[in-house]
C-alpha positions as CSV (number, residue, x, y, z in Angstrom):
1,N,32.2,-7.8,-0.1
2,Q,31.3,-6.9,-3.6
3,P,31.0,-2.9,-3.7
4,T,28.2,-0.9,-3.8
5,P,27.8,-0.3,-7.1
6,L,27.2,3.5,-8.9
7,R,23.9,4.2,-9.9
8,M,24.3,7.4,-12.9
9,A,22.0,9.1,-14.9
10,Y,22.8,11.4,-17.9
11,V,21.2,13.7,-20.6
12,R,22.4,15.2,-23.7
13,N,21.5,17.7,-25.7
14,G,19.3,19.4,-23.7
15,F,18.1,19.1,-19.7
16,N,15.9,21.0,-17.2
17,Y,16.4,20.8,-13.8
18,K,14.6,22.3,-10.8
19,D,13.8,22.2,-7.6
20,N,12.9,24.7,-4.4
21,Q,16.3,27.0,-4.8
22,I,16.4,26.7,-8.7
23,N,15.8,25.9,-12.2
24,M,18.2,25.3,-14.9
25,L,18.1,24.7,-18.4
26,G,21.4,23.5,-20.3
27,K,23.0,21.3,-22.8
28,D,24.3,18.0,-20.9
29,A,23.6,16.4,-17.7
30,A,25.2,13.3,-15.0
31,F,23.5,13.2,-11.6
32,N,24.4,10.6,-9.3
33,L,20.8,9.0,-8.5
34,D,22.4,8.1,-4.2
35,S,23.6,11.5,-3.3
36,H,22.1,13.2,-5.6
37,D,24.7,15.5,-6.6
38,G,25.4,16.3,-10.4
39,N,27.2,17.5,-13.0
40,L,25.5,20.0,-15.8
41,T,27.6,21.6,-18.5
42,N,26.4,25.0,-20.7
43,S,23.8,26.3,-18.1
44,E,20.9,28.9,-17.4
45,Y,20.3,29.2,-14.1
46,E,17.5,31.3,-12.4
47,F,16.7,30.8,-8.6
48,V,13.2,30.4,-7.3
49,G,11.2,32.9,-4.4
50,R,13.8,35.7,-5.6
51,Q,15.3,37.6,-8.1
52,G,18.7,36.5,-9.7
53,R,19.9,34.6,-13.0
54,G,23.2,34.2,-14.7
55,K,24.5,31.7,-17.1
56,A,27.5,28.8,-16.3
57,D,29.8,26.4,-18.2
58,D,30.0,24.1,-15.4
59,I,28.0,23.4,-12.9
60,T,28.2,21.3,-10.0
61,L,25.6,20.5,-7.6
62,S,25.7,19.2,-3.8
63,N,23.2,19.3,-1.1
64,N,25.0,21.9,0.6
65,Y,26.5,24.1,-2.3
66,R,27.0,24.4,-6.0
67,V,30.0,26.0,-7.5
68,M,29.4,27.6,-11.2
69,K,32.8,28.3,-13.8
70,N,32.6,30.7,-16.0
71,A,29.3,31.9,-15.0
72,T,27.5,35.3,-14.7
73,F,24.2,36.9,-12.9
74,T,22.5,39.4,-12.3
75,S,19.3,40.1,-10.0
76,C,17.4,41.8,-13.5
77,L,14.4,40.6,-14.7
78,Q,14.0,38.4,-18.2
79,G,14.9,40.9,-20.6
80,D,16.7,43.9,-18.8
81,N,20.4,43.4,-19.0
82,A,21.3,46.7,-17.1
83,W,24.3,45.3,-15.1
84,A,25.2,41.8,-13.9
85,V,29.0,40.0,-12.8
86,D,31.1,38.1,-14.9
87,A,33.6,35.5,-12.7
88,S,35.5,32.4,-13.4
89,E,33.6,30.9,-10.2
90,I,30.5,31.3,-8.2
91,R,30.4,28.8,-5.2
92,Q,27.0,29.1,-3.3
93,Y,26.5,28.1,0.1
94,V,22.6,26.8,0.1
95,K,22.1,27.1,3.9
96,E,24.2,29.3,4.8
97,E,22.8,31.4,2.0
98,Y,25.6,33.7,1.3
99,A,27.6,33.0,-2.6
100,E,31.2,34.2,-3.3
101,M,33.0,34.7,-6.2
102,W,36.6,35.0,-7.6
103,H,37.5,37.3,-10.2
104,A,34.6,39.5,-10.6
105,R,33.8,41.7,-13.1
106,F,30.8,44.1,-12.7
107,K,29.7,45.1,-16.2
108,V,27.2,48.0,-16.6
109,M,25.1,47.9,-19.7
110,G,27.8,45.2,-21.1
111,V,31.0,47.6,-19.8
112,P,33.1,46.7,-17.1
113,V,33.3,49.8,-14.4
114,F,34.4,47.1,-10.8
115,Y,37.2,44.5,-10.9
116,S,37.2,42.1,-7.4
117,P,39.2,39.2,-6.6
118,Y,36.4,38.4,-4.3
119,L,33.5,39.1,-3.5
120,Q,30.3,38.1,-1.7
121,F,26.8,38.2,-1.2
122,P,23.7,36.5,0.1
123,I,21.6,35.0,-1.7
124,G,18.8,35.1,0.7
125,D,17.2,36.7,3.2
126,R,19.9,35.9,6.1
127,R,21.8,39.3,6.1
128,R,25.9,39.2,7.4
129,S,28.2,41.5,8.0
130,G,31.1,42.2,5.4
131,L,32.5,45.2,3.4
132,L,29.3,46.3,0.3
133,I,30.7,47.7,-3.6
134,P,33.0,51.0,-2.7
135,S,31.6,54.1,-4.8
136,F,34.8,56.7,-6.5
137,E,33.4,59.5,-8.0
138,R,35.3,62.4,-9.2
139,S,34.3,66.8,-9.4
140,S,36.1,69.5,-10.0
141,K,35.4,71.0,-5.9
142,N,36.1,67.7,-4.3
143,G,38.5,66.2,-5.9
144,F,38.6,62.6,-6.2
145,T,36.3,60.8,-3.9
146,Y,36.3,57.3,-2.3
147,S,33.8,55.1,-0.2
148,Q,33.9,52.3,1.6
149,P,30.6,51.5,3.6
150,F,30.7,48.2,6.0
151,Y,28.0,46.5,7.1
152,W,27.4,45.1,10.5
153,N,24.8,43.2,11.2
154,I,23.9,43.2,15.3
155,A,20.9,41.8,15.7
156,P,17.9,41.0,13.9
157,N,16.5,44.5,15.7
158,M,19.0,45.8,14.8
159,D,21.8,46.7,11.9
160,A,24.6,49.9,11.5
161,T,26.8,50.5,8.1
162,F,29.8,52.4,8.5
163,T,31.0,54.1,6.1
164,P,34.5,56.3,6.2
165,T,34.6,58.5,2.7
166,Y,37.7,60.4,1.4
167,Y,37.4,63.9,-0.3
168,S,41.0,64.2,-2.1
169,R,40.8,68.2,-1.6
170,R,38.6,68.6,1.7
171,G,40.7,65.5,3.8
172,W,38.3,62.3,5.3
173,Q,34.8,61.5,6.3
174,I,32.9,59.4,8.4
175,S,29.4,58.3,8.5
176,P,27.6,55.7,10.8
177,E,24.4,55.3,10.8
178,F,22.5,52.6,12.9
179,R,18.8,51.5,12.9
180,Y,16.8,50.0,15.2
181,L,13.0,47.9,15.6
182,T,12.0,47.9,19.3
183,K,8.9,48.0,21.2
184,L,9.0,52.3,21.2
185,G,9.0,52.0,17.2
186,E,11.4,52.1,14.6
187,G,14.4,54.2,13.7
188,L,17.8,55.1,12.4
189,V,20.7,57.7,13.9
190,A,22.7,58.4,11.6
191,T,25.9,61.6,11.6
192,E,28.0,62.4,9.1
193,Y,31.7,63.8,10.6
194,M,34.9,65.3,9.0
195,A,37.5,67.0,11.5
196,K,38.5,69.5,9.5
197,D,37.9,70.8,5.4
198,R,41.2,71.7,3.8
199,L,39.7,73.1,1.2
200,D,40.4,76.8,0.9
201,E,37.9,78.3,-0.4
202,Y,35.7,77.1,3.0
203,Q,35.5,79.1,6.0
204,S,33.3,78.7,8.8
205,G,32.0,82.4,10.4
206,D,33.6,81.3,14.0
207,G,36.6,80.0,12.2
208,S,36.3,76.6,12.4
209,R,36.9,73.9,9.9
210,K,34.4,70.9,11.0
211,R,31.8,69.6,9.5
212,Y,29.1,67.4,11.0
213,L,25.6,66.1,10.2
214,L,23.7,64.7,12.8
215,H,20.5,63.1,12.1
216,W,17.6,61.1,14.1
217,R,14.3,60.0,12.3
218,H,11.7,57.5,14.7
219,N,8.3,56.7,14.4
220,M,5.8,54.9,17.0
221,S,2.5,54.0,17.3
222,F,1.1,54.1,20.7
223,L,-1.7,53.5,23.0
224,S,-4.9,52.6,20.4
225,D,-4.9,55.5,18.2
226,W,-1.8,57.8,18.7
227,R,1.2,58.4,16.4
228,L,4.3,60.4,17.2
229,N,6.7,60.5,14.2
230,V,10.3,62.4,14.8
231,N,12.6,64.0,12.2
232,Y,15.2,66.1,13.3
233,T,18.7,66.8,11.7
234,K,21.8,69.3,13.0
235,V,24.1,70.5,10.1
236,S,27.5,72.7,11.3
237,D,26.6,75.8,8.6
238,R,24.8,76.7,5.8
239,R,26.5,75.5,3.3
240,Y,26.8,71.9,4.2
241,F,24.0,70.5,2.0
242,S,25.7,72.3,-1.0
243,D,28.7,70.7,-0.5
244,F,28.2,67.3,0.4
245,D,25.9,65.0,-1.0
246,S,23.6,63.5,1.9
247,D,20.8,60.6,2.0
248,Y,19.8,62.9,4.9
249,G,19.4,66.5,3.3
250,S,19.3,68.3,0.1
251,S,20.5,72.3,-0.3
252,T,16.4,73.5,-0.5
253,D,15.8,72.6,3.0
């Protein structure tokens, strides 16, 4: 039996590749005409139907994944380079709609501000549970602050975020947020809780050092012309919004 001949196509000094998920321009390319796998060099790519673009020294194409070497990624529009992520390797899983990055450097206006040996993020509409990008702050009142949110994709109609935050001068705070969509309407329930505020300057009227926030927001429509909107927030003390930055209120409330 004679082996099946390998059918290849080669492009030199310029190619323009397009499919229903990605467009790419580059220098050289090689394609397997039977398996439709390919290898591209010095490429610029842009997703179809959603924001996302970048560059790569080398791209390997397959039906189920793409591997990009020495690549960049940003969701900024063309001409806007406000932020980007550089990585030694980006692996995109087409059917599962997510991507992995190794040795990722997050840049703002070209200046590196964050490094991670590994990152994972969605490249489609499918939600995924996992760690989100952390945040860092420094202030004279709170000291060093570090927040690490975790996203939980519970079901198609509900999800949650849990964010532990460490204040070097105050202590630990936990901030869960639960979002839902049901036949009775849509809304969210959120809390922020600190068991003991270590800051010497703070002292509540009853001597307690516990700080907390409870927030509930709900919207629903019923019958044909009726609407119900709920927006409820309770905090532990009058100074809460002056001492903490919150998505659910401000010092003017």
